C-alpha positions, 0 to 999 in steps of 0.5 A: 246346821252345816259346817265347814271343815279346815280341809275346805280351806285347802281346796282350790278356788274355782276358776276365775275367768270371766264368764262370757255372757252375751246378753245385756245385764238387764236380760241377765238380772230377768234370767237369774235362777229363781227356783230353789230346786233348779239351783241345786240341780244346776250345782249338782247338789244331793237331793237332801237339800232340796227340802230345805231349799224349798222351805227357805225359798218359801220364806225369802225367794231364791235369786242367783244370777248366771254370772254368780252361779258360774263362780260356785264350786259344783257339788259342794254344799259348803262353797262359801258363795253358795252358803250365801244364796242357798236357802236352809231349813234352819231359816224357819226356826224362830231364835230369840232376838232375831227379829223382822227389823233388826235395825229399827229402820221403820222408826227412821223414815220420814218419808216413803223410801227415805231412811234418815238415821245418822247426821249429815246423811240420808239413805234413799230406796232407789230400787226394791230389787236385788240381783241376788238375794243373800240369805242373811240380808238385814232387809229381807222382811223390809216392806218394799211394796210400801217404799217402792220409788216412783218419780213423785216419791223421789220428789218428796224425798228431794223436798226433804233433802232440800230443807235439811241444810245439814245433809252433806251426802245422799246414799242410794240403797235398796234392794240394789240401786243399780237394779234401776234403769240408768234413765231413772238413776240419771234423772234422780242424780241430776236433781241431787247435784242441783242441791247445793249443800249436797257434796257426795253420792254414795251407792251401796251395791252388790251388782257390779260383783254378781253381774259385772256387765252392769257397769256399762257405758250408760252407767258410766255416763251419768255416774262419771259426770256428776259434780258430787263426789262419788263413793261406791260401797260394794259387798263382797264376802269372800275372795272367790266372788272376785273374778276377772270380769269383777276386776274389769268392772271395778277398773272401769268405775275408778277410771270414772273417778269413783272411789271403791270401798267394801263392806263384809258381813261375818259369816259362820261357814263363809268367812269366819277364819283368818285365812278367808278374811286375809285372802279377801282383803288382798284380793280387794286391794288387788281389784283396786277396793279398799276394805272398810267395815266387817260387820257382825251379823245383824239379827234378822229372822231367818239368819241365825245360823250364820251368826259368829259371837262378838268374842270370836269375831274380836279374836279373828280381828286381833289375829288378822291384824298380825297378818295384814298391814293396817290399810287392808284391815277392815274396821269390825262393827255393829250397827246398833239401833239409836246409836249415832254411827256404827259401833266398833267392837 
C-alpha cells in the first residue's frame, strides 16, 4: 500500500490552464487511455508500478481521458488525481466485508436499468459507459450488460414512473448519463417532462470534470429547455481536478439554469486531510458548485486500500468545521442498504 507524506501537501498544484483539445467530446471519450502500461509510461512512472497496474486493470479496466491526464503531476505516484485512476496490486486482495454489490442495488431494481431505493425519487441507468474508471467506484462490478439502456427499456421505466404518482424526481445516472448522445438524452427528458407529477431532473455525472468539452451547445439546448428543475451533482474529490476548463463548463451550466452540487468520497491518500478538504470546498465555490455530500467509502471489493475509518472521518469533519463557513461544509454520510436515506455520521 502506498501512503502520502505531509510534504506532498506543500507541493505546488499542477498547472490549471485549460487543455487545448480540438477534438469533439465524443472523440476525446473514445480516445481515452485504456492501457495500464501506456498510463504509466505517459506519466513517467517507474516500472515497479506496471505489474500492479496490469493486475488491477484485469479486474476493472483502465480508462483515463487526455483532458484529465493533463492535470496529473508526471512522475509522482502519490498525485491525488492519479491515485483515483491508477490500478494497484491491492485491488486483488480480498478483504472481509468488501463485496461486489455494497449497496444491495440488485434488491431495488423493479425494472432493468431502474433503481428505486428512496421515496419520491427513482434512478435511471442512462448509460453504462463512464468517461473515467475511478478505482473506488461502488458500481465497478455492476452488471451493466443486463441493464444497458434502450428505448424499449426506457419505455418500461417511463411506465413505472407514470404509474407511481409519489415520484417527484428522476435521477439520470450510470455509468455516466452524459456519455449518452444528446439525441438519446433529449428524447428521454422530453418524455420525463411529460409526466405531470415529476418536478425535478437530477444528473449524477463526472463528465464535465474529466472532459469539460462535453458541455456544448447541443447539451445545453435540451438541458436548459426542460420545464423540470435541473440539478447536476458532480463528483470531484480534490481541488486539482478543477482547472479553468472545468470552471468555464460550470459557468455555462449555471447560465442555463442548472443548480450545481458536488459529492465527494473520502479516500485515503487522496483527500483524507483537512487541508485538502478545505481547499476542495473553496475551489468548488469559486467554480459555482456547492459542496453537498462527503461519502465514506462504500465497501466495494477491490477498493479497501482507500478506506478511512469512521472515527477518523468524524475527526476530520470536526476540524474542517473550524476552518470553513457552514455553507461550504459537506455532509459526512454513509449509504446503508435498506435505509430510507443517506445516514449522517
